N, C-alpha and C positions, 0 to 999 in steps of 0.2 A: 567367574561369576559376575564380576563387574561389567565385562564385555557383554554378557548375555542381557544384563539389565539395560545397558545402553542400547543394544539392538531392539529390545522389547519397546523401550521409550520411543526410539526413532520410528518403529513400525506403527505404534499407536499414533504418533504425531502425523505421519503420512496419511493414515486412515482419516483422521480428523480434518486434515487439509483437503483431501479429496471430497469429503462431504460438503465443506463449505464452498469449495470451488464449484461443485455441481449446482448448489443453490445459487450462487452468484451468476453462473452462466444462464440459469433459467430466468433469473430476474432481468439480467441484461438483454436477453433476446426479446423480452417483452417491451423493452424501452427502445429498441432499434428504430431509428428514424424519427424519434420524438424531440430530439435535441438538435436544432439546426444552427444555432448561432455560436459556432466554436471557431471563430476567424483567427484567433491568435494562439494562445498556449493553454494546454490543459496542465494543471498542477496536481501532482500526486504526492501526498505526504504519507510517510510511513513511520511507524514508531512501535515500540513494544514496552510493556510494563513487567517488572518482576515483583511478585508479592510473595513473601515468606509464609508458608504454611507448613505442613508435613514435609513437603519437598518445596520445589520452586514452582509456583503456579505463574505461568507466563502467558501474556495476552499480546497479540499482535493485531495491528489494524492498518486500514488504508482509508484515506479520505481524498476524494477527487473533487476539483473545482475548476471552472474555466478561468480565463484571464481576468475577468471582472469579479472573481470571488464567488460566482454563483455555484450553488450546489449541484453536483452531478451524481455522486454515488459515495456511499461509505459502508464499510463492512468490517467486522472484527471476528477473531476466532480465539477460542480459549483452549489452552493445551498446556502440557507439563514439559518444561524444558529448563536447562540450567544456563543457557547461553543466549543473552539478549541479541548479540550480533547475529547469530544463526536465525533467530526468529525474524529480525528485521530483513534478512536476506530472503526468508521465506515469504515475507509480505511483498517484497519486490518481485520475486519470481512469480507470484500469484497473479500479477498483472496480465500475463499472457493468457490467462483464463477469462479475462473480462474485456480485453481489447476487441472493439467493433470497428467495422468499416467507417462509420460516421465520424469516429474519433480522428481519423487521419485527414479530415478537412481542416483540422487545426494546423497551425504553422509548426507546432512542436510540442514537446511535453517536458516539464520541469519536475524532477523527482527529488524531493526534499526528505531529509531525515536528520535526526538528532544524534546518530552515532557516527562520529567523525571517521572511524576506521572502516565502516561499511561503505560510507559515501566515497571515501578515497579508493577503496577496492574497486567499486563500480566504475569510478572515473578511469582508473588505470586499466581496468578490464575492457572498457569500451574503446579506449584508444588502441589496445591490442587487437580488438576485433577489426577496427578500421585499417590498422597497419600491422598485420599479424607477423609473428616471427616463429621460427622453427621451434618446436617442443613447448610452445605456450599452451597452457591449460586454460581454455577460454570459457567465460561465463556466456550463457546463451542469450543474446540480444536480438535474435532474429525477429521476434515479435514487435520490436520497436522501429524496425527499418522502414516502416510506412510513414514515419514522421520525418519531415525535413530537418528537424533540429531536436536533439536530445541533450538536456542539460541536468547535471547532478549538483545539488546545492546542500551543503551542511548548514543547518540552523540550530539555534539553541532551543531547548525544550520549551522555553516560554514563547518561542515564535512558531511552535508546532502544536498549538493548543487543541486544534480540532482532532488531529490524529491521536494525541494524548488522551483526550476526552473519550474517544472511541476505544482505545486500548483499555482504559479503566472500565468503561461500560461492558466490555467483553468479559469482565469478571463474572457477570450474570449468565454468560453463555454466548453462543455464536449469534450473530445477527447480520442482517443486510438491510440497509436503508437505500432505496432507489427513488424515493420521493419524500416530501416533507409533509405529506397529508396524513390525516388520522392522528392517533395518539401513541404511535410506536416510538417516535422520536422524543427524547426528553427535552423539556423546555430550555435547559441551560445550553443545549447544543445550538439553539437559534441565536442566543446572545453571542456565543463564540463565533458563530458563522457571520453575523453582522460585523463584529469587531474585526475579524480577519479580512472581510471583504472591504471594509473602510480603509484598511491599511495597505491594500494592494495598489501599486502605482504603475504597473505595466500598462502601456498603451500601444 
């Protein structure tokens, strides 16, 4: 019975992921070619939040910025799961759905997360992809191979405020922010974006 419940939850999660991925793909296709100044690194922050209710209500999110801290894209999805690490991996894997050719104009991508185990797993898995050994079960990094450099960085939750903000906002439902116009982006996101941009020292 427990196994059936797990299968049902995973099936539902997969369906919800497919729905948000489709939305993100549509939004990203409309953005293609509009962002030209990506000379250095794109920073992608991933996180997830667990909130206790009847079960575990988990939210995962992604926030993208360029090397100067300028906003590129953010989205979050709301789903039910009990493992925050699994959700953070889902957030990472969803990157393959939004990667576009213009992103490869950047020198590389920095993937940050506040789950040390997940970041360590991704680092070790990426090394195995570059230097594979027999019988290794490999994470799929093929969608990142267009970047000259791929870096994985563990950060404290306090240094991941934008992604944390998005994960909390996903409590209200799935969302995609591909620009900062209109009234769909909450005001507190702007202050966090400025704070994060002011702290970036990559040159």
